[in-house]
C-alpha beads as a LAMMPS data file, in Angstrom:
LAMMPS data file: protein, C-alpha beads

281 atoms
280 bonds

1 atom types
1 bond types

-500.0 500.0 xlo xhi
-500.0 500.0 ylo yhi
-500.0 500.0 zlo zhi

Masses

1 110.0

Atoms # bond

1 1 1 96.048 -326.902 145.872
2 1 1 97.669 -329.810 147.808
3 1 1 99.944 -327.154 149.410
4 1 1 97.020 -325.194 150.561
5 1 1 95.382 -328.279 152.073
6 1 1 98.655 -329.284 153.737
7 1 1 98.884 -325.722 155.249
8 1 1 95.347 -325.974 156.530
9 1 1 95.940 -329.283 158.050
10 1 1 99.235 -328.116 159.744
11 1 1 97.380 -325.078 161.109
12 1 1 94.613 -327.165 162.372
13 1 1 97.008 -329.624 164.051
14 1 1 98.844 -326.845 165.705
15 1 1 95.607 -325.291 166.997
16 1 1 94.586 -328.694 168.523
17 1 1 97.944 -329.250 170.018
18 1 1 97.796 -325.661 171.597
19 1 1 94.255 -326.249 172.929
20 1 1 95.455 -329.512 174.482
21 1 1 98.376 -327.786 176.177
22 1 1 96.052 -325.108 177.646
23 1 1 93.654 -327.798 178.743
24 1 1 96.400 -329.761 180.384
25 1 1 97.741 -326.749 182.029
26 1 1 94.347 -325.520 183.436
27 1 1 93.658 -329.108 184.611
28 1 1 96.993 -329.268 186.401
29 1 1 96.423 -325.872 187.902
30 1 1 92.941 -326.806 189.235
31 1 1 94.139 -330.051 190.757
32 1 1 96.895 -328.937 193.234
33 1 1 94.854 -330.478 196.071
34 1 1 94.662 -333.809 194.124
35 1 1 98.364 -333.549 193.317
36 1 1 99.192 -333.093 196.952
37 1 1 97.126 -336.182 197.771
38 1 1 98.704 -338.096 195.146
39 1 1 102.352 -337.304 196.377
40 1 1 101.388 -337.832 199.977
41 1 1 102.984 -334.658 201.198
42 1 1 102.300 -330.901 201.338
43 1 1 105.232 -328.346 201.313
44 1 1 104.870 -325.297 203.500
45 1 1 107.203 -322.381 203.099
46 1 1 108.159 -321.107 206.459
47 1 1 110.532 -318.597 207.934
48 1 1 112.073 -320.674 210.592
49 1 1 113.539 -317.517 212.300
50 1 1 110.346 -315.871 213.641
51 1 1 109.543 -316.940 217.083
52 1 1 106.927 -317.919 218.095
53 1 1 105.587 -318.493 214.540
54 1 1 108.103 -320.752 213.195
55 1 1 111.539 -321.312 214.682
56 1 1 114.021 -324.034 215.419
57 1 1 113.715 -325.547 218.884
58 1 1 117.316 -325.391 220.316
59 1 1 116.832 -328.687 222.198
60 1 1 115.320 -330.950 219.411
61 1 1 116.581 -328.853 216.414
62 1 1 113.251 -329.269 214.888
63 1 1 110.853 -326.579 213.610
64 1 1 108.114 -325.587 215.931
65 1 1 105.688 -322.633 216.538
66 1 1 102.302 -321.274 216.125
67 1 1 102.042 -321.583 212.284
68 1 1 103.861 -324.889 212.325
69 1 1 101.082 -326.274 214.420
70 1 1 98.525 -324.836 211.929
71 1 1 100.266 -326.364 209.077
72 1 1 100.364 -329.824 210.685
73 1 1 96.470 -329.433 211.449
74 1 1 96.006 -328.756 207.664
75 1 1 98.236 -331.662 206.575
76 1 1 96.328 -333.930 209.007
77 1 1 92.953 -332.807 207.501
78 1 1 94.159 -333.585 203.986
79 1 1 95.716 -336.818 205.191
80 1 1 99.334 -336.266 203.964
81 1 1 102.785 -335.537 205.579
82 1 1 103.836 -331.979 206.262
83 1 1 107.138 -330.902 204.829
84 1 1 108.722 -327.540 205.773
85 1 1 110.975 -325.449 203.669
86 1 1 112.761 -322.430 205.148
87 1 1 112.533 -319.310 203.175
88 1 1 113.719 -315.672 203.478
89 1 1 110.957 -313.036 203.804
90 1 1 111.681 -311.598 200.214
91 1 1 111.544 -315.052 198.671
92 1 1 108.140 -316.121 200.008
93 1 1 105.836 -315.109 197.260
94 1 1 108.287 -316.078 194.350
95 1 1 108.707 -319.505 195.868
96 1 1 104.919 -319.947 196.059
97 1 1 104.209 -318.645 192.480
98 1 1 106.919 -320.852 191.129
99 1 1 105.558 -324.009 192.717
100 1 1 108.522 -324.797 195.033
101 1 1 106.014 -324.709 198.038
102 1 1 102.445 -325.547 198.107
103 1 1 101.448 -323.050 201.044
104 1 1 103.116 -320.155 202.803
105 1 1 102.997 -320.292 206.578
106 1 1 105.506 -317.543 206.932
107 1 1 104.119 -314.684 208.887
108 1 1 102.496 -313.377 205.697
109 1 1 100.557 -310.139 206.002
110 1 1 97.356 -309.991 204.012
111 1 1 97.202 -306.703 202.282
112 1 1 95.562 -305.285 199.018
113 1 1 98.804 -305.146 197.096
114 1 1 99.417 -308.890 197.583
115 1 1 95.918 -309.887 196.742
116 1 1 96.931 -309.669 192.970
117 1 1 99.825 -312.198 193.553
118 1 1 98.447 -314.759 196.027
119 1 1 95.162 -315.890 197.605
120 1 1 94.799 -315.799 201.270
121 1 1 93.341 -318.211 203.808
122 1 1 91.339 -317.044 206.909
123 1 1 93.264 -314.548 208.999
124 1 1 94.889 -316.629 211.867
125 1 1 96.623 -313.737 213.715
126 1 1 96.231 -309.909 213.993
127 1 1 99.116 -307.835 215.195
128 1 1 100.784 -304.455 214.255
129 1 1 104.355 -303.322 213.651
130 1 1 106.130 -301.633 216.573
131 1 1 109.558 -300.222 217.291
132 1 1 112.264 -301.205 219.964
133 1 1 114.785 -298.658 220.707
134 1 1 117.923 -298.495 222.780
135 1 1 117.100 -296.925 226.103
136 1 1 120.107 -294.799 226.204
137 1 1 118.987 -293.093 222.924
138 1 1 116.161 -291.065 224.765
139 1 1 113.849 -291.770 222.109
140 1 1 110.236 -291.888 223.184
141 1 1 108.265 -291.220 220.086
142 1 1 108.353 -292.138 216.404
143 1 1 109.135 -288.665 215.017
144 1 1 112.351 -288.742 216.945
145 1 1 113.568 -291.417 214.653
146 1 1 113.970 -288.889 211.784
147 1 1 117.473 -289.156 210.450
148 1 1 118.336 -292.127 212.688
149 1 1 119.504 -295.606 211.653
150 1 1 116.545 -298.096 211.967
151 1 1 117.004 -301.829 211.271
152 1 1 114.410 -304.258 209.968
153 1 1 113.731 -307.221 207.862
154 1 1 113.984 -306.874 203.905
155 1 1 110.979 -307.332 201.909
156 1 1 108.376 -307.305 204.794
157 1 1 105.587 -304.950 205.632
158 1 1 107.715 -303.771 208.536
159 1 1 109.926 -301.880 206.135
160 1 1 106.857 -300.327 204.310
161 1 1 105.342 -299.262 207.619
162 1 1 108.421 -297.537 209.027
163 1 1 109.118 -295.752 205.787
164 1 1 105.537 -294.443 205.744
165 1 1 105.695 -293.516 209.443
166 1 1 109.153 -291.826 209.444
167 1 1 110.142 -291.057 205.848
168 1 1 113.412 -289.488 206.681
169 1 1 114.677 -292.383 208.904
170 1 1 117.803 -294.259 207.619
171 1 1 116.420 -297.649 207.072
172 1 1 118.842 -300.638 206.888
173 1 1 117.492 -304.041 206.099
174 1 1 118.505 -307.605 206.720
175 1 1 117.733 -311.058 205.340
176 1 1 115.727 -312.051 208.437
177 1 1 114.379 -310.536 211.669
178 1 1 116.982 -312.118 213.915
179 1 1 119.880 -310.529 211.943
180 1 1 118.117 -307.197 212.333
181 1 1 117.538 -307.778 216.105
182 1 1 121.110 -308.673 216.427
183 1 1 122.268 -305.610 214.754
184 1 1 120.253 -303.612 217.202
185 1 1 121.948 -305.423 220.112
186 1 1 125.373 -304.710 218.509
187 1 1 124.682 -300.932 218.295
188 1 1 124.464 -301.058 214.425
189 1 1 121.130 -299.262 214.672
190 1 1 119.304 -297.173 217.259
191 1 1 115.764 -298.761 216.525
192 1 1 114.429 -302.164 215.331
193 1 1 111.014 -302.715 213.693
194 1 1 109.064 -305.917 213.742
195 1 1 105.600 -307.270 214.278
196 1 1 104.447 -306.454 217.807
197 1 1 103.993 -310.181 218.628
198 1 1 107.487 -311.198 217.400
199 1 1 109.026 -308.018 218.889
200 1 1 107.690 -308.961 222.320
201 1 1 109.279 -312.382 221.835
202 1 1 112.619 -310.815 220.906
203 1 1 112.283 -308.621 224.100
204 1 1 111.681 -311.670 226.117
205 1 1 114.972 -313.129 224.902
206 1 1 117.012 -310.305 226.305
207 1 1 116.763 -311.305 229.864
208 1 1 118.606 -308.857 232.304
209 1 1 119.690 -306.893 229.249
210 1 1 116.021 -305.922 228.546
211 1 1 116.642 -302.892 230.711
212 1 1 118.729 -301.410 228.001
213 1 1 115.857 -301.418 225.623
214 1 1 112.217 -299.878 225.360
215 1 1 109.242 -300.644 223.091
216 1 1 107.607 -297.481 221.888
217 1 1 103.854 -297.368 222.610
218 1 1 102.672 -296.429 219.120
219 1 1 101.639 -299.087 216.593
220 1 1 102.576 -298.510 212.891
221 1 1 99.839 -300.288 211.118
222 1 1 97.664 -303.332 211.833
223 1 1 98.708 -306.690 210.356
224 1 1 96.342 -309.559 209.410
225 1 1 98.415 -312.568 209.071
226 1 1 97.322 -315.455 206.955
227 1 1 98.421 -318.552 205.035
228 1 1 99.240 -317.902 201.314
229 1 1 98.102 -320.030 198.465
230 1 1 98.641 -319.862 194.723
231 1 1 95.884 -317.910 192.864
232 1 1 92.856 -319.899 191.865
233 1 1 93.456 -322.905 193.959
234 1 1 89.939 -323.051 195.322
235 1 1 89.878 -326.669 196.380
236 1 1 92.990 -326.282 198.436
237 1 1 91.864 -323.117 200.062
238 1 1 88.601 -324.679 200.875
239 1 1 90.342 -327.445 202.917
240 1 1 92.808 -324.869 204.581
241 1 1 89.850 -322.631 205.562
242 1 1 87.829 -325.544 206.767
243 1 1 90.711 -326.666 208.964
244 1 1 91.072 -323.150 210.553
245 1 1 87.221 -322.993 211.217
246 1 1 87.385 -326.305 212.874
247 1 1 90.314 -325.300 215.118
248 1 1 88.324 -322.042 216.038
249 1 1 85.074 -323.940 216.687
250 1 1 86.763 -326.529 218.861
251 1 1 88.630 -324.033 221.078
252 1 1 91.900 -325.521 219.732
253 1 1 92.848 -322.193 218.017
254 1 1 92.663 -320.394 221.256
255 1 1 94.742 -323.024 222.820
256 1 1 97.385 -322.573 220.248
257 1 1 97.382 -318.932 220.823
258 1 1 97.953 -319.445 224.617
259 1 1 100.581 -322.107 223.874
260 1 1 102.697 -319.760 221.816
261 1 1 101.682 -316.304 222.869
262 1 1 99.779 -316.305 225.982
263 1 1 100.688 -315.662 229.684
264 1 1 103.982 -317.148 230.529
265 1 1 105.465 -317.239 227.009
266 1 1 107.969 -314.763 225.669
267 1 1 105.356 -312.562 223.996
268 1 1 103.291 -312.889 227.276
269 1 1 100.117 -311.558 225.774
270 1 1 97.231 -311.500 228.302
271 1 1 94.495 -312.644 225.740
272 1 1 93.587 -313.213 222.115
273 1 1 91.671 -310.127 220.710
274 1 1 90.575 -311.719 217.419
275 1 1 88.992 -314.934 216.127
276 1 1 89.719 -316.945 213.036
277 1 1 86.665 -316.137 210.958
278 1 1 87.443 -314.129 207.823
279 1 1 89.653 -313.740 204.867
280 1 1 88.714 -310.153 204.341
281 1 1 90.589 -307.046 205.278

Bonds

1 1 1 2
2 1 2 3
3 1 3 4
4 1 4 5
5 1 5 6
6 1 6 7
7 1 7 8
8 1 8 9
9 1 9 10
10 1 10 11
11 1 11 12
12 1 12 13
13 1 13 14
14 1 14 15
15 1 15 16
16 1 16 17
17 1 17 18
18 1 18 19
19 1 19 20
20 1 20 21
21 1 21 22
22 1 22 23
23 1 23 24
24 1 24 25
25 1 25 26
26 1 26 27
27 1 27 28
28 1 28 29
29 1 29 30
30 1 30 31
31 1 31 32
32 1 32 33
33 1 33 34
34 1 34 35
35 1 35 36
36 1 36 37
37 1 37 38
38 1 38 39
39 1 39 40
40 1 40 41
41 1 41 42
42 1 42 43
43 1 43 44
44 1 44 45
45 1 45 46
46 1 46 47
47 1 47 48
48 1 48 49
49 1 49 50
50 1 50 51
51 1 51 52
52 1 52 53
53 1 53 54
54 1 54 55
55 1 55 56
56 1 56 57
57 1 57 58
58 1 58 59
59 1 59 60
60 1 60 61
61 1 61 62
62 1 62 63
63 1 63 64
64 1 64 65
65 1 65 66
66 1 66 67
67 1 67 68
68 1 68 69
69 1 69 70
70 1 70 71
71 1 71 72
72 1 72 73
73 1 73 74
74 1 74 75
75 1 75 76
76 1 76 77
77 1 77 78
78 1 78 79
79 1 79 80
80 1 80 81
81 1 81 82
82 1 82 83
83 1 83 84
84 1 84 85
85 1 85 86
86 1 86 87
87 1 87 88
88 1 88 89
89 1 89 90
90 1 90 91
91 1 91 92
92 1 92 93
93 1 93 94
94 1 94 95
95 1 95 96
96 1 96 97
97 1 97 98
98 1 98 99
99 1 99 100
100 1 100 101
101 1 101 102
102 1 102 103
103 1 103 104
104 1 104 105
105 1 105 106
106 1 106 107
107 1 107 108
108 1 108 109
109 1 109 110
110 1 110 111
111 1 111 112
112 1 112 113
113 1 113 114
114 1 114 115
115 1 115 116
116 1 116 117
117 1 117 118
118 1 118 119
119 1 119 120
120 1 120 121
121 1 121 122
122 1 122 123
123 1 123 124
124 1 124 125
125 1 125 126
126 1 126 127
127 1 127 128
128 1 128 129
129 1 129 130
130 1 130 131
131 1 131 132
132 1 132 133
133 1 133 134
134 1 134 135
135 1 135 136
136 1 136 137
137 1 137 138
138 1 138 139
139 1 139 140
140 1 140 141
141 1 141 142
142 1 142 143
143 1 143 144
144 1 144 145
145 1 145 146
146 1 146 147
147 1 147 148
148 1 148 149
149 1 149 150
150 1 150 151
151 1 151 152
152 1 152 153
153 1 153 154
154 1 154 155
155 1 155 156
156 1 156 157
157 1 157 158
158 1 158 159
159 1 159 160
160 1 160 161
161 1 161 162
162 1 162 163
163 1 163 164
164 1 164 165
165 1 165 166
166 1 166 167
167 1 167 168
168 1 168 169
169 1 169 170
170 1 170 171
171 1 171 172
172 1 172 173
173 1 173 174
174 1 174 175
175 1 175 176
176 1 176 177
177 1 177 178
178 1 178 179
179 1 179 180
180 1 180 181
181 1 181 182
182 1 182 183
183 1 183 184
184 1 184 185
185 1 185 186
186 1 186 187
187 1 187 188
188 1 188 189
189 1 189 190
190 1 190 191
191 1 191 192
192 1 192 193
193 1 193 194
194 1 194 195
195 1 195 196
196 1 196 197
197 1 197 198
198 1 198 199
199 1 199 200
200 1 200 201
201 1 201 202
202 1 202 203
203 1 203 204
204 1 204 205
205 1 205 206
206 1 206 207
207 1 207 208
208 1 208 209
209 1 209 210
210 1 210 211
211 1 211 212
212 1 212 213
213 1 213 214
214 1 214 215
215 1 215 216
216 1 216 217
217 1 217 218
218 1 218 219
219 1 219 220
220 1 220 221
221 1 221 222
222 1 222 223
223 1 223 224
224 1 224 225
225 1 225 226
226 1 226 227
227 1 227 228
228 1 228 229
229 1 229 230
230 1 230 231
231 1 231 232
232 1 232 233
233 1 233 234
234 1 234 235
235 1 235 236
236 1 236 237
237 1 237 238
238 1 238 239
239 1 239 240
240 1 240 241
241 1 241 242
242 1 242 243
243 1 243 244
244 1 244 245
245 1 245 246
246 1 246 247
247 1 247 248
248 1 248 249
249 1 249 250
250 1 250 251
251 1 251 252
252 1 252 253
253 1 253 254
254 1 254 255
255 1 255 256
256 1 256 257
257 1 257 258
258 1 258 259
259 1 259 260
260 1 260 261
261 1 261 262
262 1 262 263
263 1 263 264
264 1 264 265
265 1 265 266
266 1 266 267
267 1 267 268
268 1 268 269
269 1 269 270
270 1 270 271
271 1 271 272
272 1 272 273
273 1 273 274
274 1 274 275
275 1 275 276
276 1 276 277
277 1 277 278
278 1 278 279
279 1 279 280
280 1 280 281
């Protein structure tokens, strides 16, 4: 009899302990914004190799770029210090899920597949993947890449897009876009795939050597780029989205576009063709 009462007491104690653990875990999960305010800083996962979204200024050795400015605006809105952690393309979502960063500001494409892994803020840029080829190759259209060596970044939508567009191309991937771009310049591939905006920035870096390369006119997919957050962090997402809406309403968002993408920059895009208004795709 005593043994039975003891067993019931032990089981009840275990149940209470488990409930307490789940309650604590749920409270901690729901309070990421509060935790950020408490520690006084917000950690953004960035690429740091993707001009003009996030890259290292050669003069100051500091991270700068379009997404860096957006991240700083979010930090200012919350009232905390922005901290930046460089990540590889493939490591972005795992680093977010494991809590090593609070928000991804890392040229993250919003697509249906990723919606099961992360939540997305409002789309802050719209672009499409394109292909740069060596001019001497004579390639003028995507189908001509069949059987040819094409270089791109590992783990990004660029790889998925080119495999879908040219299934028989020989795809070689690299840790980051700059390694892939360098491989093209070194003749280790006949073509290089990147987001159009970043590809234009890369093309601008070539200077006189640009005559040796051509960007094919066909776009392979439309990319909605957004900040990434851990699933279910509604309070943090609310602040991030509010920041982006305020930037759009004030005209500051268009100013940031012109600063990093507009006329006279390396991408040299004539005008912005989107607004920051939705988190739907």
